[in-house]
Residue, then its C-alpha position, 0 to 999 in steps of 0.5 A: x500500500x502506497x505511503x506505508x513506512x518501511x520497517x526493520x526486519x530480522x531474517x532468521x535461519x534455522x540451520x540444524x539441531x543436535x541431541x534431539x532426544x524424544x522424551x517419550x522414547x518414541x521414534x519420530x517421523x521427523x523433527x520440526x521447529x516452530x516459532x510463536x511470534x505473537x498470540x496469533x501467528x506461528x511459523x513452522x519449519x519443514x519436517x526433517x528426518x532424524x539422523x542416526x546421531x540424533x541430529x537434523x539439518x534444515x536450512x529454513x529461513x523466515x523473516x520476522x518483524x521485531x515490532x510484533x513482540x518483545x520476545x520469540x517462543x521457540x519449540x523443537x517438536x517430534x512429529x509422528x506423521x510425515x504425511x498428513x499431520x495430526x497435531x503439532x507433535x511432542x515437545x523436545x525443547x521450548x524456550x523464550x528468547x529476546x530479540x536483543x539476544x538473537x541479534x547479539x551474535x551478529x552475522x555468525x551462526x550460534x548455538x541455542x541450548x534448551x533444557x536437558x532431556x535425560x541429562x543431554x541438552x537439545x540445541x539449535x544452530x541459528x543465524x540472524x541478519x537484519x534486512x529491510x522489507x515490507x510488512x507483507x513478508x509476514x505472509x510466510x507465517x500461519x495466520x492463526x494458532x487456533x487449532x481443532x479439538x482433535x489436534x489439541x487433544x493429540x498434543x495434550x496426549x503426547x505431553x501426558x505420555x512424555x511426563x509418564x515416561x520421565x516421571x513414571x506417574x501412572x496418572x499421566x499414562x491414564x490421562x494420555x490414554x484418555x486424550x488419545x481415545x477421545x481423538x480416536x472416537x472423533x476420527x471414525x472410519x474413513x477419517x483422514x487422521x484415523x491411522x495417526x489416532x490409532x497409532x498414538x493410542x496403541x503406542x501409549x498402551x504399549x508403553x504402559x505394558x512395557x513398564x508393567x502398568x498395563x497388563x493388556x498388550x493384545x489391544x495395542x497390537x490390534x490397534x497397530x494392525x488397524x493403523x498399518x492396514x490404513x498405511x499401504x506401502x506407498x504411504x509416507x508413514x508405512x515404515x513407521x507403522x510397520x516398525x510399531x507393529x513389529x516392536x509390539x509383537x516382539x514385546x508380546x513374544x518376550x513376555x508370553x513366549x508366543x512362537x508365532x509372534x517372533x516368526x511374524x516379527x522376523x518376517x516383518x523386519x525382513x520387509x522393514x529393513x530395506x525401507x529404512x534409509x541409510x544414516x537415519x535414526x529409524x534404521x539405527x534402531x531397527x538394526x539394533x532390534x534385528x540383532x537383539x531379536x529373541x530366537x525364542x522357540x525358533x531361529x528366525x530372529x537371530x538369523x534374520x540376515x539369512x532371510x534378507x540375503x536369500x542365499x541360493x544354496x539349498x540343503x541338498x546343495x550343501x550335502x553335495x558340497x560336503x561330500x565333494x569336500x570330503x573327497x577333495x581333501x582325501x585326494x588333495x595330495x595330487x596337484x593342482x588341487x583343482x577340485x578344492x579351488x572349484x569348491x572354494x569358488x562355490x562357497x564364495x559365490x553362493x554363500x559368503x559373497x552375499x554375506x560380504x556384500x551386507x557386511x560391506x555395504x549395509x553394515x559398513x564394516x571396515x576391512x580386517x574387522x572381526x566376524x563370527x560364523x555360527x554354522x549349523x547342520x550341513x554348514x558345519x562340515x564346510x570350511x566357510x572361512x576358506x571362501x575364495x573367488x580365485x579370480x584375477x583382475x584386469x590389472x593382474x591383481x588378485x581379487x581378495x578372499x574372505x580372509x583378506x577382507x575380515x578376521x574370521x572366527x567360528x562359534x558353536x552358539x551365540x550364547x557360548x560366544x557371549x559367555x566367553x566375552x563376559x568371562x574374558x574380562x576377568x583376566x589373570x597372569x598367564x601360565x603356559x603348558x605344552x602337552x604332547x603325546x606322539x606315541x599313544x600306545x598300541x591300538x590308539x592311533x599311529x605314531x606322530x613323529x613331529x610332536x616332540x620337535x613341535x613341543x621344542x619349537x613352542x617352548x622356544x617361542x613362548x617367553x619365559x615370563x609366561x611360566x612355560x612348561x612341557x609335558x610329553x612322553x610317559x608324563x603325558x597321561x590322563x591324570x597328568x594332562x588334567x592336572x596341567x589343565x587345572x594349573x595353566x591358563x594357556x595350553x598347546x595340545x599336540x596329539x590324536x583327537x576323536x569326536x564321538x558323535x553318539x556320546x559327545x561327552x566321550x569325545x577325547x584326546x589320546x594320552x599315553x594310558x587313558x583317553x582324556x575325555x571332554x567330560x573329564x575336562x568339564x568335571x574339573x574346575x578350570x575357571x581361568x582357562x583362556x586359550x588352547x591350540x589343538x595342533x596335530x589333533x588327528x582324527x582316525x586315519x582313513x575315516x572318510x565319513x567324518x572329516x570335520x571331527x576336531x572342530x566339534x572337539x574344539x567347540x567342546x573345549x570352548x564349552x568347557x571354559x576355554x575362551x579362545x581355541x584354535x582347532x582343525x577341521x581334518x587331519x593335519x600333515x606333520x610335515x607342515x604343521x611346524x610352519x603354521x605353529x611358528x607363524x602363529x605364535x610369532x604373530x600372537x606374541x608380537x608387541x605384547x602389552x606389558x609382556x602379557x599374552x592376550x588370547x583375543x589376538x588369536x584369530x588375528x594371529x591365525x589370519x596373519x599366519x595363514x598369509x605367511x605360510x602360503x608358499x610352505x603349506x598347501x591349500x588343504x592344510x591352510x584351510x584346516x585351521x580355524x579359530x573358535x571363540x573370542 
């Protein structure tokens, strides 16, 4: 309008936010910032998805008149809908700030800190500048703060629920449920906000169930299902509804043990994971939930990646592969070991390459990180760690194999690995014993000619500070070996080993007089057992049906208390084992911290040893050694 005077305006830029922790603990669809300029006008930023670091970036600007009020009211809110919004969301932070304070930072960005949430201060990075503009630039502001009743009730419900979560005052939970129920009653079938209303009420009921203030979870799950049905795959809030339903099913399974719940949850997580963008808070939470998914009565949860990977190999393929490996190992003395190379390629292409792709591109695992393989059924008879493409790139460089990319270990069960990692925190000063029996006696196996020289080599490699000792020959009896196991934390064992498939506790090592069985070891108190190297632990010569015996014997030792175990998949050649033993202990004992041996280095030391002995040790004898445990 002609004749109107110019005024001074403030251009405010909302750059980013950090430590954006939601008081109720609910995963938001996004985060927004709002500014109440006066009693009737509000500016709202765009909604930005929360990152895995609980931050958000806006870059939104608004031009405001300093004449409108003496101060601004700023709010950071968690929004629970990316599509049509129901209410303004849950408050993360709120404060008032004067114009003088805003303008006191000049043209430089500054950080505005809010009241703490769980001890951490949410903050906004802002920037202001004085500009000249006409009054009508305030058209960027929404014209009214008056909102419909369902929006007010929804915001009140969010506020009550946040108070309940932070204070554990049950009355606040009841108020939240009442408010959300009022909103749902107004959002009848066909209402555009019905899915949001269903989800809010379901979430409040689930939170109450988790905190044991409500006993009914079935109603919450029913509400989540109804909301999910209203948000098909093309809906912007489809992924959040899917996650809410999956989370509720997991809680019901954990409390009631319903097997169908965990199966459905695993299937839904399989569907959900690809819908969660990289780097988002939602994806980080879903990844944790996938990894923590209880197996319960089934294996769907803990092996969720197995479903995501969709390995092309079948059980029939695995059994064929197992039989081919048995033959290939038996015939491996003949060069050029073509069958072993072909089989290693099959393992790489059909089994391990899809897993490596997930490790590299989904989990962003760094090169030479440690990984644990937990094989079952026919997988236990296949050397997964030996996967190799045996391909050459155009520049004549070799394509990396699995053990070039990662430090591989095995574990018989996840619980065994967890237990070993917990126990390893209780460290004691190591003592080392090498036990060898190369002449077990008539009918107990062939003579192992290299055992004595191997024990001498180990004795030279182990530092004297480790209280090293050696037991061999007539002294390597059942009783002598048991006493040594009780008195030492580190063990090197060179002898025959035999797995008993019908009576696993009778699996044994062959001593001079009697067998040293797993049951013997488990009956002893060896709380400080840390590491054992099962070297030259031959299976019965010519046993074509069980080439994978010793890995099970090694796993048995882990169950017995040893946290870290080197074992062998099949018979070891006496003429080459010395090269592996020497390379292993040289790497294991390199750069000792304060002179203390560390059994958690075993997997790395074995990996380095296998690379070091490629020229001296043939392929099938490099494949034979595996690491189990921490």
